[in-house]
C-alpha positions as CSV (number, residue, x, y, z in Angstrom):
1,M,101.5,133.8,37.1
2,T,98.8,132.1,35.1
3,L,96.9,133.0,31.9
4,A,93.1,133.4,31.9
5,A,90.9,130.4,30.9
6,L,89.1,130.3,27.6
7,S,85.7,131.9,27.5
8,A,82.6,130.8,25.6
9,V,83.0,133.7,23.2
10,P,83.3,132.3,19.6
11,L,86.7,132.4,18.2
12,S,87.0,135.1,15.6
13,G,88.5,134.6,12.1
14,V,87.3,131.0,11.7
15,A,85.2,130.8,8.5
16,A,82.3,128.3,8.3
17,P,83.0,125.2,6.3
18,A,81.2,124.7,2.9
19,A,77.8,123.1,3.1
20,A,79.1,120.0,1.3
21,D,81.9,119.6,3.9
22,T,79.5,120.1,6.8
23,A,77.2,117.4,5.4
24,A,80.1,115.1,4.8
25,G,81.4,115.5,8.3
26,R,78.0,114.8,9.8
27,A,77.6,111.7,7.6
28,A,81.0,110.5,8.8
29,A,80.0,111.1,12.5
30,T,76.7,109.3,11.9
31,W,78.6,106.2,10.6
32,L,81.0,106.4,13.5
33,A,78.2,106.6,16.0
34,G,76.9,103.3,14.8
35,E,80.3,101.7,15.5
36,F,80.0,102.3,19.3
37,D,79.4,99.2,21.4
38,D,78.1,99.6,24.9
39,G,79.4,103.2,25.1
40,A,82.8,102.5,23.6
41,L,84.6,102.1,20.3
42,P,86.3,98.7,20.1
43,G,90.0,98.2,19.5
44,P,91.5,96.0,16.8
45,F,91.4,92.9,19.0
46,G,88.1,93.4,20.7
47,G,87.3,95.2,23.9
48,P,87.1,98.9,24.5
49,D,89.8,101.2,23.2
50,W,89.5,104.2,25.5
51,G,91.8,106.4,23.5
52,L,89.8,105.8,20.3
53,T,86.6,106.3,22.2
54,I,87.8,109.7,23.3
55,D,88.5,110.6,19.7
56,G,84.9,109.4,18.9
57,I,83.5,111.6,21.6
58,L,85.3,114.6,20.2
59,A,84.1,113.8,16.7
60,L,80.5,113.6,17.9
61,S,80.8,116.8,19.9
62,A,82.3,118.7,16.9
63,T,79.4,117.7,14.7
64,G,76.5,117.7,17.1
65,V,75.6,114.2,15.9
66,A,74.3,111.4,18.1
67,A,74.1,113.2,21.5
68,P,72.9,110.1,23.4
69,T,75.8,108.1,22.1
70,R,78.3,110.8,23.0
71,Q,76.8,111.1,26.5
72,A,76.9,107.3,27.1
73,A,80.5,107.2,25.8
74,T,81.5,110.1,28.1
75,A,80.1,108.2,31.1
76,Q,82.0,105.1,30.1
77,V,85.3,106.9,29.8
78,A,84.7,108.5,33.2
79,A,84.1,105.1,34.6
80,H,87.4,103.8,33.2
81,V,89.9,106.7,33.8
82,R,92.5,104.4,35.4
83,A,92.2,101.8,32.6
84,Y,93.4,104.6,30.3
85,N,95.9,106.6,32.1
86,S,97.6,104.0,34.3
87,Y,98.9,100.4,34.2
88,D,96.8,99.4,37.2
89,D,94.9,96.9,35.1
90,W,98.2,95.3,34.3
91,G,99.3,94.9,37.8
92,I,101.8,97.6,37.7
93,P,100.8,100.3,40.2
94,G,102.3,103.7,40.6
95,F,102.5,104.6,36.9
96,T,100.5,107.6,35.5
97,D,100.6,108.4,31.8
98,G,100.9,112.2,31.4
99,G,99.7,112.4,27.9
100,A,96.6,110.2,28.6
101,T,95.8,112.3,31.7
102,A,96.0,115.5,29.7
103,K,93.9,114.1,26.9
104,L,91.3,113.0,29.5
105,L,91.3,116.5,31.0
106,Y,90.7,118.1,27.5
107,A,88.1,115.6,26.6
108,A,86.1,116.1,29.8
109,A,86.1,119.8,29.3
110,A,85.2,119.5,25.6
111,A,82.3,117.1,26.4
112,G,80.9,119.6,29.0
113,A,81.7,117.4,32.0
114,D,83.4,118.6,35.2
115,P,87.2,117.9,34.7
116,T,87.8,118.3,38.4
117,A,85.3,115.5,39.3
118,F,85.4,113.2,36.2
119,G,84.7,109.7,37.3
120,G,85.8,110.7,40.8
121,F,89.1,112.1,39.7
122,D,90.4,115.7,39.6
123,L,92.0,115.5,36.1
124,R,93.1,119.2,36.3
125,A,95.0,118.6,39.5
126,E,96.5,115.4,38.2
127,T,97.7,117.1,35.0
128,L,99.2,120.0,36.9
129,S,101.0,117.5,39.2
130,L,102.7,116.0,36.1
131,I,104.0,119.3,34.7
132,A,107.8,119.6,35.2
133,G,108.8,122.4,37.6
134,A,111.6,124.9,37.7
135,D,114.0,122.3,38.9
136,A,113.7,120.5,35.5
137,G,115.7,123.2,33.7
138,H,114.9,123.4,30.0
139,Q,112.3,120.7,30.5
140,R,110.2,123.0,32.8
141,G,106.6,123.1,31.8
142,R,106.7,119.7,30.1
143,I,103.9,117.2,30.7
144,T,105.5,114.1,32.0
145,S,104.5,110.6,33.1
146,R,105.0,109.3,36.6
147,T,107.1,106.2,36.0
148,T,108.2,103.2,38.0
149,A,111.0,100.7,37.7
150,D,108.5,98.4,36.0
151,S,106.9,100.9,33.6
152,G,109.9,102.0,31.6
153,P,110.9,105.6,30.8
154,D,108.7,108.5,30.1
155,A,107.9,109.0,26.5
156,S,105.8,112.1,26.5
157,N,105.8,114.1,23.3
158,T,104.4,117.1,21.5
159,F,101.0,115.6,21.1
160,D,100.8,115.2,24.9
161,Q,102.0,118.7,25.4
162,S,99.4,120.1,23.1
163,F,96.7,118.2,25.0
164,A,98.1,119.6,28.2
165,V,97.9,123.2,26.9
166,L,94.4,122.6,25.5
167,G,93.1,120.9,28.7
168,L,94.5,123.4,31.1
169,A,93.3,126.3,29.0
170,R,89.8,124.8,28.9
171,S,89.6,124.0,32.6
172,G,91.1,127.1,34.4
173,D,94.2,129.2,34.4
174,L,96.9,128.2,31.9
175,P,100.5,128.0,33.4
176,P,102.8,130.0,31.0
177,A,105.5,127.4,31.4
178,T,103.4,124.8,29.6
179,V,103.1,127.1,26.6
180,D,106.8,128.0,26.7
181,F,107.8,124.4,26.5
182,L,105.5,123.8,23.6
183,L,107.0,126.8,21.8
184,R,110.4,125.3,22.2
185,Q,109.4,122.4,20.1
186,Q,109.0,124.6,17.1
187,C,111.9,124.9,14.7
188,A,112.8,128.1,12.8
189,A,111.2,126.7,9.7
190,G,107.8,126.8,11.5
191,G,107.1,123.1,11.9
192,F,107.1,121.2,15.2
193,R,109.1,118.1,16.1
194,L,107.2,115.1,17.6
195,Y,109.7,114.1,20.3
196,P,111.6,116.4,22.6
197,D,114.0,113.5,23.5
198,T,117.0,112.3,21.6
199,V,119.3,109.3,22.1
200,D,121.4,111.6,24.2
201,G,118.5,112.8,26.3
202,P,116.1,115.8,26.1
203,S,117.3,118.6,23.8
204,P,116.5,122.1,25.0
205,S,114.7,123.1,21.8
206,C,113.9,122.0,18.3
207,D,116.5,124.3,16.8
208,E,119.2,122.8,19.1
209,Q,118.5,119.3,17.7
210,A,120.5,118.9,14.5
211,D,118.4,116.1,13.1
212,A,115.0,117.2,14.3
213,L,112.2,115.7,12.2
214,L,109.3,118.1,11.7
215,D,106.0,116.4,11.7
216,V,102.6,117.4,10.1
217,D,100.5,115.9,12.8
218,S,102.4,117.3,15.7
219,T,102.4,120.7,14.0
220,A,98.7,120.6,13.5
221,M,98.1,119.8,17.1
222,A,100.5,122.5,18.3
223,V,98.8,125.1,16.1
224,Q,95.5,124.5,17.7
225,A,96.9,124.4,21.2
226,L,98.7,127.7,20.6
227,L,95.6,129.3,19.3
228,A,93.8,128.3,22.5
229,A,96.7,129.6,24.5
230,A,96.6,132.9,22.6
231,D,92.8,133.1,23.3
232,A,93.8,132.7,27.0
233,G,96.3,135.6,26.8
234,A,99.6,133.8,26.1
235,G,102.1,136.2,24.5
236,G,103.8,135.0,21.3
237,A,101.4,132.0,20.9
238,A,99.4,133.5,18.0
239,D,102.6,134.4,16.0
240,A,104.0,130.9,16.5
241,A,100.7,129.4,15.4
242,G,100.7,131.5,12.3
243,R,104.3,130.4,11.3
244,A,103.3,126.8,11.9
245,A,100.2,127.2,9.8
246,D,102.4,128.6,7.0
247,W,104.7,125.6,7.3
248,L,101.7,123.3,7.0
249,V,100.5,125.0,3.8
250,A,104.0,124.3,2.3
251,Q,103.6,120.6,3.1
252,Q,100.2,120.2,1.4
253,H,100.2,117.9,-1.6
254,P,98.8,119.0,-5.0
255,D,95.5,117.2,-4.4
256,G,95.0,118.9,-1.0
257,S,96.1,115.9,1.2
258,F,98.8,115.6,3.8
259,G,101.1,112.9,5.0
260,G,102.8,112.4,8.4
261,S,106.3,111.3,9.1
262,G,108.0,108.0,9.5
263,P,105.6,105.1,8.7
264,T,102.8,107.7,7.9
265,T,104.7,109.7,5.4
266,G,102.3,108.8,2.6
267,A,99.1,110.9,2.1
268,N,96.4,109.8,4.6
269,S,93.2,111.0,6.0
270,N,94.4,111.2,9.6
271,S,97.1,113.7,8.8
272,T,94.9,115.5,6.3
273,G,92.0,115.8,8.9
274,L,94.3,117.2,11.6
275,A,96.1,119.6,9.2
276,G,92.8,120.7,7.6
277,Q,91.3,121.4,11.0
278,A,94.4,123.4,12.1
279,L,94.5,125.4,8.9
280,A,90.9,126.4,9.3
281,A,91.5,127.4,12.9
282,A,94.5,129.6,11.7
283,G,92.4,131.2,8.9
284,R,94.2,129.5,6.0
285,D,90.8,128.9,4.4
286,T,91.9,128.0,0.9
287,A,94.3,125.3,2.1
288,A,91.7,124.1,4.6
289,T,89.1,123.8,1.8
290,R,91.5,121.8,-0.4
291,A,92.2,119.5,2.5
292,A,88.4,118.9,2.9
293,D,88.2,118.2,-0.8
294,A,90.8,115.5,-0.4
295,L,89.0,114.0,2.5
296,R,85.6,113.8,0.7
297,A,87.4,111.9,-2.1
298,L,88.1,109.2,0.5
299,Q,84.6,109.0,1.9
300,L,82.2,106.2,1.0
301,T,78.7,107.3,-0.2
302,T,75.7,105.3,-1.3
303,A,76.7,106.3,-4.9
304,N,80.4,105.4,-4.9
305,G,80.6,102.8,-2.1
306,G,80.2,99.7,-4.2
307,A,80.5,96.7,-2.0
308,A,80.8,99.1,1.0
309,A,77.8,101.2,0.2
310,A,76.1,100.1,3.5
311,D,79.0,101.9,5.3
312,A,78.3,105.2,3.6
313,G,79.9,108.1,5.6
314,A,83.0,106.2,6.6
315,V,86.4,107.7,5.5
316,A,89.2,105.5,4.3
317,Y,92.8,105.9,5.5
318,N,94.1,106.3,1.9
319,T,93.2,105.7,-1.7
320,T,94.4,102.1,-1.5
321,E,92.1,101.3,1.4
322,F,89.2,103.2,-0.3
323,T,89.5,101.2,-3.5
324,A,89.7,97.9,-1.5
325,G,86.6,98.8,0.4
326,V,84.6,99.7,-2.7
327,Q,85.7,96.4,-4.3
328,A,85.2,94.0,-1.4
329,G,83.5,95.9,1.4
330,I,85.0,96.6,4.8
331,A,86.2,93.4,6.4
332,D,85.9,92.9,10.1
333,T,89.7,92.8,10.3
334,G,90.0,96.2,8.7
335,R,87.1,98.0,10.4
336,D,89.4,99.4,13.2
337,Q,91.4,101.3,10.6
338,W,88.2,102.9,9.2
339,R,87.0,103.9,12.6
340,R,90.3,105.7,13.4
341,A,90.6,107.3,10.0
342,T,87.0,108.6,10.2
343,A,87.3,110.0,13.7
344,Q,90.1,112.3,12.7
345,A,89.2,112.9,9.1
346,L,85.8,114.4,10.0
347,L,87.6,117.1,12.1
348,G,89.0,118.4,8.8
349,L,85.5,118.5,7.3
350,V,83.6,120.3,10.0
351,Q,86.6,122.5,10.9
352,V,85.7,123.2,14.5
353,P,89.1,123.9,16.2
354,L,90.1,121.7,19.1
355,G,90.1,124.7,21.3
356,R,86.5,125.4,20.5
357,I,84.8,122.0,20.5
358,G,82.1,122.2,23.1
359,L,82.2,126.0,23.2
360,D,81.1,126.9,19.7
361,P,78.0,125.4,18.2
362,P,78.6,122.7,15.6
363,P,78.3,123.8,12.0
364,S,74.6,124.1,11.0
365,P,73.3,121.0,9.2
366,E,72.9,121.4,5.5
367,P,71.2,119.3,2.9
368,T,73.2,116.2,2.2
369,P,74.8,116.2,-1.2
370,T,73.4,113.7,-3.6
371,G,74.9,110.2,-3.1
372,T,75.9,110.7,0.5
373,V,74.3,109.1,3.5
374,T,71.7,111.3,5.1
375,P,73.0,112.4,8.5
376,T,70.6,112.5,11.4
377,S,71.1,114.7,14.5
378,S,70.8,111.8,16.9
379,P,71.2,108.5,15.2
380,T,70.7,105.3,17.2
381,A,74.1,103.9,18.0
382,T,73.7,100.1,17.7
383,A,77.2,99.1,17.1
384,T,77.7,95.4,16.5
385,P,79.6,94.0,19.5
386,T,83.1,93.1,18.5
387,G,84.5,90.0,20.2
388,T,84.1,89.1,23.8
389,A,87.6,89.9,25.0
390,P,87.7,91.9,28.2
391,P,88.4,95.6,27.8
392,T,92.1,96.3,27.4
393,P,93.5,99.5,28.7
394,T,94.5,101.7,25.9
395,G,96.0,105.1,25.6
396,S,95.2,107.5,22.9
397,P,96.7,111.0,20.9
398,T,94.8,113.5,19.8
399,P,92.9,114.8,18.1
400,G,94.9,110.9,16.9
401,T,95.8,109.0,13.9
402,P,94.0,105.8,13.0
403,T,96.1,102.7,12.6
404,P,95.5,101.0,9.4
405,T,93.9,97.6,10.0
406,G,94.9,94.7,7.9
407,T,98.4,96.0,7.6
408,A,101.4,95.7,9.9
409,P,101.0,98.1,12.7
410,A,103.1,101.1,12.1
411,S,101.4,104.2,13.2
412,P,102.8,107.0,15.2
413,T,100.4,107.9,17.8
414,P,97.3,111.5,19.1
415,S,95.0,111.1,19.7
416,G,99.5,111.8,18.5
417,S,102.0,110.1,14.7
418,A,104.7,111.4,12.9
419,G,101.5,113.0,12.8
420,A,99.3,111.0,15.1
421,T,97.6,111.4,18.4
422,P,99.3,110.1,21.5
423,Q,97.3,108.1,23.9
424,T,97.5,106.6,27.2
425,P,99.0,103.2,27.9
426,A,96.8,100.6,26.4
427,P,97.7,97.3,24.8
428,T,95.3,98.1,22.0
429,T,95.5,101.5,20.7
430,P,96.9,104.5,22.5
431,A,94.8,107.6,22.5
432,V,97.2,110.0,24.0
433,V,100.4,108.2,23.3
434,P,102.8,109.0,20.5
435,E,103.3,106.2,18.1
436,P,103.6,105.6,14.4
437,T,100.1,105.9,13.2
438,P,99.4,105.4,9.5
439,T,97.6,108.6,9.3
440,G,99.5,111.4,10.6
441,G,96.6,112.8,12.5
442,L,95.9,113.2,16.2
443,P,99.2,111.3,16.1
444,R,100.0,110.6,15.3
445,T,96.5,111.0,15.8
446,G,93.9,108.4,16.2
447,A,95.7,105.3,17.3
448,A,99.1,104.0,17.5
449,I,100.1,101.1,15.4
450,V,103.0,100.5,17.7
451,S,100.4,99.7,20.3
452,Y,99.0,97.0,18.0
453,V,102.3,95.5,17.6
454,L,102.7,95.4,21.3
455,V,99.3,93.8,21.8
456,A,100.3,91.2,19.2
457,A,103.4,90.5,21.1
458,L,101.4,90.1,24.2
459,L,99.1,87.6,22.5
460,V,102.1,85.7,21.3
461,G,103.4,85.4,24.8
462,V,106.2,87.9,24.8
463,G,104.8,89.2,28.0
464,V,103.0,92.0,29.6
465,L,106.2,93.7,30.7
466,L,107.5,94.1,27.1
467,L,104.1,95.5,26.1
468,V,104.0,98.0,28.9
469,L,107.6,99.2,28.2
470,T,106.9,99.9,24.6
471,R,103.2,100.8,24.4
472,R,102.0,104.4,24.5
473,R,98.9,106.4,23.7
474,A,98.0,107.1,20.1
475,T,94.7,109.9,18.4
């Protein structure tokens, strides 16, 4: 038995964001559109980062900004499906990344493309083939990766599961088992754990794992996936999303910000963007507004940007990076972090739920507050090419968490993190793989720093195999 697919009927109960937040979100998207190079967002070491590019597509779709740039990026991702969800480019055939495949499925649907014929691939069929069946016991319904002896073990996580639920709900009937597995990742307290696996193997549920670490980013992703599932008729999904939203409210800092877990514990814009987006989707309007206020405090404008005024619209990962940018501008070595932070942060400003991007119209443009960059509906994307290194396959989380550039990679993936967005295998930054992302957003949203470490290891000569075994998608 399956649940009905989402319809194009606007989701009730989601309040429109404040005019200042809408304008800030569009300004952020306008800046991000200018960072695209030949239809893709570059990774930290040059070359396209397909996980991050997907996050950029979602950002532009949510705001309605730069339609030509979004369309060109969607075409590029469609042309590089296998570069993102497999290790084919690394000479390791037979591996398929479950989280990256699910994120591709969701992204294709959200961008208005046909997910059953995206770049010549039926992403819905591929995703369904990676869902664990009844013979998997308590792992039934889990999105998994097809592994090989050379690829290492499966590392799918809650970011991946959320993308699977979102993608399947947006592309056809939603298998109840996928929702049930996601529900089992929720602890009695309301929050969700990032990883279903422990050192002793997969645990049946969050409550049965004594040391389960609840994660803001994973919870934010799960809230939005469950709301989409509820919209498709899944019983119990709405109640679980409500309890998770209440848990998120309890984690909010006095200034409205959020932190992830692990290396992204500190307040950051990735986690705040994901949490704010989820809170708005769940009707926690006061908390969502406070999160948006915290995000605008990290956004460069022509008035407060100082040495980085030319990059008005960009959102810093945290206050330390914001101050550094104002004082010295955004260095080339740190630009990647700003891209990742901005892609996820603006989701908490425009507050269009992941389940509704591409279905509901973006928030209506409002006059830009004084001192902010003036957003245009379709800015010309003339990103400065970064490097000449060939494209590196990268996976991405969720909605994902940007990896701070200029600092040691330590970001849990969503475009998954301890609040980041998981991403597909990619030596640069996973977009669907769980990794520690210094943002706590699409998981570990945005990008995974672990991926960066792996890439660094590769550059140093540690070897492609080590990179493949440890890398995953990121937000």
